[in-house]
N, C-alpha and C positions, 0 to 999 in steps of 0.2 A: 451184704447182698445174699439173699437166700435162694440160690438156684438149685435145681434138682440134680443130685449127684449122677444119676444114670444118664441124664441128658448131657452133662459135662463129659462123661466117659465116651459118649458117642459123637461128641462135637467135631472131632477131626474127620470122621467119615461123612458127616452131614456137610461139613465145609467143602469136602471134595466134590460132593454132588452139586453144591452151589457153584463151584468153579467150573464144573462141567457144563452147567446151564449157562453160565456167563460166557463161556467160550463158544457156545452154539446158540446165539440169540435168535428168536423168531418173532416176527411182527404180529400184529393183531389178527386173530382168526387163522394164523399159520402155525400155531404152537403144537405141532404134531409130535416132534421129537421130545419136547418138554413134557407134554401130556403122557407120552409113552413112558418116560422115565418116572414120572409121578405115579402112574398106575402100576408100573412094575414094582416099585418099592412098597407101595401100599399092599399089594397082593402078597409080596414076600413076608410082610408083617401080619398077615392074616386078616386084612381089612377088606371087606367086600367093596367093589369099585363099580360105579356107574359112569359111563362115558357118553359124550355127545351133546350134552346140554350146552347151548351156545356154540355149537360146532365142535370145539376142542376142549370143552370144560370137563373136569374130573371131580367127582364127589365120592368121598370115602365115608362109610358108615361104621362107627365104632360103638358097639353096644356093651353095656355093663349092667348087671342086675336085671330087674323086672319092670322098672318104672317106664311109663310111656312118655315121660318128659324128655325134651331134646333141646339142644342149643347148637348154633352154627358158628364156625370159625372160618374166615375167608382170607385167601391170599390171591394175588394176581400173578400171572405168568409171562406176560408179553414184554417185548423189548421195544426200543425206539429206532426210527430210521435215521441213525446218526453214525458217523464214522468215528471209531474209537481212537484216541490218541495214546492210550496205554500200550506198552509193549511187553508187559510181564507175561509169564507162561500161560495164564488163563485168559488173556485178552481175546476179544472176539475174533473168530476165524471166518466170519461172514462179512464181507465188505459192505459198508453202509448200514450195518445193523449193530446195535449195542444195548446192553443192559445198563443204561445210564440213569435209571430211576430206582434200582434196587429190587426189582420184582424177583430177580434170582434169589436174593436174600429173603424176601417175604416167603417165597415158596419153600426155601430151606428151613426157615423157622417153623413153618407149619408141618413140614415133613418130620422134623425132630419131635414136635409135640405129638404127632400121630403115632410115631414109633413108640414113645413112652406110654401113651394112653392104651395102645393095643397090647402092650406087654404087661400092663399092670391092671387096668380095668377096675380101679378102686373107686368107682362111682356108680350111681344107680340111675340109669337112663341112657341116652344116646348122644354122642357127639358127632356132628356132621362136619367133616373137613372139606371145604369148598375151594377148589383150585380154578380160578376164573380166567378166561381168556380176555384179550382185547379191552383192557382198561384205557389204554392210550388212544382215545378218540373213537374206539369202535363200539363202546357201550356194551361190553360183554356181560356185565351184570344184568342189564335189561334183557339181553338175549337169553341168558340162562333162565331168567324168570319167565319169559314168554314160552320157553320150552318146558315149563312146569317145575322149576326148582323147588318152590315152597309147597307145591301140591304133592310132589313125589317124596319130598323130605320135609315134613311138617316140623317146624321148630318154634319155640317160644320167642327166641331172640337171636340176633346175628351180630357178630363183632368183627371189626377189621382193624388193621394196623399198618402204618407206613413208617419207614425209617426217616429220620429228620437230621440232615447235616447241620452242623453248627451247634446242635444241642449235645451235651456231653454224653458219651456212652455211659450207661448206668442210670440214665434218667428217662422218665416218661413224661408225656404231657397229654392231658385229657380234660375237657370241659363240656358242660351241657350246652345245647343250642347250636347255632350255625358255626361250623368250624372251617368249612371250605365253601367256595362260592359256586353259583351256577355258571355254566359255560355256554355262551351263545355267540353266533356269528351273523354278520350282516353283509349284504352286498347291495350297493346302490349304483345304478347305471343312469347317468345324467345324459339326456339326449338334447343336443343343440343343433347347430348347422355349421358345418366346416367350410373352410375357404382359405384364401390367401391371408397370411399373417400380417401383411402390410396394409390390408384393407379390412380391418376388424369391423367397420361399420356395416359391411355387407354380410356379416356372419352373425352367428349366435354362439359365442364362445362358452363352452361348458366349464372351463377351468375356473374362472372367477366365481361361478356358481358353486363349484366344489369347495373352493377355499372358504367361501362364506358359510357353507354348510358345516365344514369341519369345526370352525370356530363356534358356530351356534350350538353344536352338539354339547359342548362343554358347559353351556348355560343350563342344560338339563340337570347336570349334576349339581351345579352351584345354586340354581334358582328354582328348581322344581321338586327336588328331593329334600326331605327334612335333613337338617345338618347332622342329626344324630344317626341317620341311616347311612349306609355305604353303597357305593356304586361306582363302576368304572366303565367309561366308553373310550376305547382306543381305536382310532383309525390307523391301521397298520400298512395299508397298501393303497396307492393312488396310481392308476394306469390311464394314460392318455397320450395320444400323439405318436408320430414316428419320424417327423421332420421338423427342423427349427423354423421353417418358413410356412408351415401349414397349421392352421387352427383345426383341431380334430372335430369330428362330428359328435363324439361322445367322450365321457370320462367315467371311470369306474372307481368307486370307493369300497374298500373292504376292511373289516376289523372285527373286534370282539367286544362283548358286553359281559360284565361280571356283577353279580349281586348276591346278597345273602338271603333275600326273601323273594318270593314270587310276586308279591305286591309291588315291590320296587321294580322288578323286571317288567311287569305289566305296564307300569307308568313309563319306563324308559322306552319300551318298544312303541307305545302310543305316541309319545312326544317326538321320538326320532322320525317316525313316519310323517307326522304333521310338519315338523321342521323341514324335512326333505321335500315334501310336496309343495309346501307354501313358498320355500326359498326358490324352487324352480319356477313356480308360477310368477313370482315377483320379477324374474328375469326373462320371462317368456319361454322358458324351457319346460321340459317334463322329465319324469324319472320313473324307473322301475325300482321298487323297494322290496327287498327280500330279507327276512329275519328268521333265522333257524335256531331253535332252542335245542341245545345238546344235552348237557348234564344239569340236573336240578341242584340246588344247594345241598350240601351234606349237613344234616341237622341231627345232633346227638340227643337221644332221649335222656331225660333228667334222671330217672331211677336207675337205668342201666349204666349211665355214666358214673353215678355215685358208687354203684356196686363195683365197677371195674377199677375205679380209683382206689378203693379200699384194698382190692387184690394187689394192685401195684404197690401200695404203701407197705403191705405185709412182706413184699419181696425186697424192695429197695429203700424203704423208709419214706415217711410222709414228706420229708424235705426234698426228696428227689422225684416227687410227682408234681409237676409244674402245671400252672394254668396254661391251657392251650390257646395260643394267640391265633385268632382266625386268619386265614390266608385267602387271597383271591384266586389261588389255584383251584382247580376243579377235580373231582373224583367221582367215578361212576358207582362207587359203593352207596352213593346217595340214593340210587334206585332201590337198593335193598332196605335202606332205612325208611323209605316211604312205605314199604310193605310190612316191615317188622320193626319192633323196638330194638335198639342196640346202640353201639357207640363205636366211633372211629378214632383211634389213638395214634400218637406219634411216639416213636422210640428213638432216642438219641443215637446218631451215627458217628459222633465225634467231629473233629475238624480236619480230618484227612491224614493225620499222622500214622494211621494204621496201614496206609497204602505201601505196597512193596516197591522195591527198586524197579524202575522201568515204567513208573506211572507218568502220565502226561504232565506238562508244566502248568496246566490250569488248575483251578480250585476243585475240591471234592464236593461239588454241589450238584443237586439234581439236574438232569438233562444237560450235563457238561461232559464233553468228550474225555475228561480226565478223572471222572468219578469212578469209585469202586465201593461196593458194599463192605461194611466192617464185619468180618466173620466173628469177632468177639461178641457180637450181639446174639448169635444163634442160641447159646444156652439160656440167656436172659429172656429173649423173646419167646422161646419154646416153653420155658418155665411159666411165664405169664399165661400163655395159652392153656397149658395144662391146669394150672391152679384156678384160672377163670372158669374153665369148664367144670372142674370137679366141685368147686364151691357153688357155682350156679345150680348144679343139679342136686346139691345137698341142702339148698335153701328153699324153704317153702315159697312157691311162686307169689302168693298173695302178700308176702312180707317184703318182696323186692321193690 
């Protein structure tokens, strides 16, 4: 493994910053203290800082040489509304808030890279380090773009990275095409006619309608989508009634839809609406159908992915650069990849053996109260960021 010596030398101090962030988690668009810490460190290292994109976003500009070429590296900063089970020294000090997805580690790896790039500047061009708020459901990437991210900081490409529990530390995974799904939500309110449960013939019970609808939705996946395509419809909430002897007036269904392509998403939304409305009509009921598209699918560009994989192979060996198995989880870096070519990679976080005494009894998996980021990744992740930026700026754009 070829990590950069100066980054290894600073790993302990960067790890301390990571643990400070972990102990003080902030939810989406509330990352004030985290943004202050990031901006303070960048300024200490001589990096000009721009603040306020997406509310609490921070962008650092690291220039070297005279070239006008530029590349962007992105990390997310927000935590989750989750009560931490860990009790070690750097556990969350804010009840109901936790860095359970490793965004503290993502921020730390990019800070370590920024420190090295600013101290050495052995590249010709500009590296923009992007610290993004509100990935966990807030669409912070979109908000930074709406505030002019790519206008104020023009770049040829942008790259992101996420830790991946269960994959060995020292490994990366990256592949072209869709690697994370679109995230979408639906709410369907079925309107019937309530009344006494002992006299169902006098009423219009919305619950049988809801049950039929839930079952019918799964035929969209099995009978409307090509078998080689992927899609998920999960009804995760059903709300109706308040008494055992009363048929309710209405029933509400909510859930999520995940796809890797917008074409499949269009089909699912259309068919869900048709199934909902026609099922209600068959029973003499009616419904209100709401479908909200949140994050688009995360789709890695072919050329940029190949370039990044080679950088990884130079660091850890080709045998440790794995094929990236697509996941139905979602990621708002997708918005940036719609606007700029780039790639979103996974870096192995291990199986949890790195956790200190006092960790929770649960597994070290994403969004779990017993999770903790593996600080051993900081030199590796930062070395990848540095070498990716340096090699990108050293390569003729037309050859990439």
